[in-house]
N, C-alpha and C positions, 0 to 999 in steps of 0.2 A: 207195221211191218214195213212201210215206206220211211218212216224215219229211220230205220235199222239199215236201210239198205243205203241212204245218204251219208249215214255215220260211218258204214264200212266203205265207202267209196273216198271220203274223206281220211279215214286211217290208212287206205293203201295209196292215195293219190298223193298226200304229202310226202312219204319217204320216197316215192318215185319221183316227184317233180326235184328235190333235193337232191337224189342221187344223179339226175340227168344233167342239172345245173353245175354240179361241182365235177361231173364228169367230163361234160363237155368245156367248162371255163375254167380248170385250174390248172394253173401253172406248175403246179407241183413243188414250187418253192416258197419260202417265206419273204426271201432276200433277193433281188434284182439287183445286180451293180451294173450302171452303162458308164459311158465316158463323160458325162455330163450331170447325172444324178444317181442316186441309189432310192429302192424303192424298199420300204418295209411293212409286212401286213402280217398277221395274225398266222402262226403255224398251220400248215396243211394237216398235221396230224390232228389239232385240234378241230378242224371244220370236220375234217372226215369223221373223226369220234363222234360229234354232234349227230352226222348222218347215219352213221351205223346205230347209234341208239335210237334215234327215229324208226329205221327200219325194225328193228327187236321190237319197240314199243308198240309201232304199227300192226307188227303181225302177233304180237301176244294180244292186244286188244280185238284183232278180228277173231283168233282162237278162242278167247274168254266168250266175245260175244256171240258166236258161232255154239257153244257149248250152253249157253244161257237159253237161246233158242230150242235147243234139243231138249231142255230141263235136265241137264245136268247139274244146275245150279238153280237156286230158286231165285237168283238176284234177276232185275229186269234187263234184257239185253241194250236197251236205249241207256240205261243210266251206266253200265260197263263201257259202253262205245264211248259215252260222252265223257268221260273221264279221261280216255286213252285219246280221244280227239283233242280235248283241251290241252293234254300235254304234248301232241304232236304241233298243235299250233303255235304255243309259245315257243318250244324248240327251235319250229321253223323260223319263228320272227326273232329269235335270239341268234339264231344261225346266219340271217340274212344282216343284220346288224353287223356282227362280227365280220364279216366277208367286206362290209363295207370300210371300216376302219384300216387306215393306212397313213403312214408317214413318208414323205418324198424330200429328201435331202438334196440341195444344190451347194454349190461353192458357196453363198452370201445368204440363203435363206432356207427355209423348210416349207413344204404345204402339208396340212394336218387335215384329214378328211375324219371327223368325228362321227359317232354312233348318229347324232342326229343334227340336222343344220348342215352350213355349206362348209366348203374348203376355207381354211384358215391358212393364210398365208405370213410368215412368222420371220422376219430379218435376224439375223442372229446378233447385228448390231444391237437392236434394239430389246433384247434379252435383259430385264431387270435382275433376275435372279431365277436358281433351280433348286430345287429341293426335293429329296428323296422321302416320300411317304410310304406307310405299309399298305399295303392291298386289303380290302376288307374281306375280300373273297378268298385269298389266298395269303396269310401272313407271311409266309417265307418269302414271296415274289414283294421286289420294291417298285413302286411306278416311280415317275417323275414328273412334279408340278413344273410348269415353266412360266413365270411372268412377265409379262409384256407390257411396259407403260405402268400405268397405277393400277388397274384394277383386273385387266384382262388375264387370265390364268387357262391355260390348258395342259390336260394330263398326257403323258406320253406312259402307254400301258407296260408293265415290266415284262410280258408276253413277248414285246419286242426286242431287238438285240440293243439294249440300250447302248451298252459299251461302243459299237459300231455308230452308232448316232450322236453321242457325245463325240466321239472322235472327229465325226464330221463337223459337228457345231462349233469344236475348239473353244469354247468359253468356260475354261475350267474355275477362271475367278468368278464365276457368277454362281458356283455351286456353293451352297450355305456350309453344306458338312461333308467338303470333298475329301477330309482326314480319314472320315469315318468310311466312306464309299471305297476308298483304296483298301 
């Protein structure tokens, strides 16, 4: 019974923690324009949707786990709760990584904070090429690979406002398939 209580705490705690973090720290907009820079982050709609999904799955896990304890189902409540907790942990980690991703554009360079690693600063003059590629998760969305120097390549996600970022970069000569983009 102790494992069921711990699993229930996880199922309730993760959605509550994500909701509080999002509620207290959300600016509510994915683009912020300032006089000397613009910041682009993943849409608040997407992050709120993930938190809502965590709330629904946590509630459903607690309900089904409780029904298993009451012998309404023959399944073991620890197994049921473990499934929902695993979903919640993975969703929470994905949500944290999505909130971390951002692009900040300045007059002569941009700073990219990827899912993993440190912030990368890219001078617009150092960009060798930019190429649109299809997203593996959502085929209708096109991401942008930016090649800097000989090997370094960064990915600008299509969930950001790539049009505004490209206007700020102002290096249409570096886009490999510019005619197809327009």
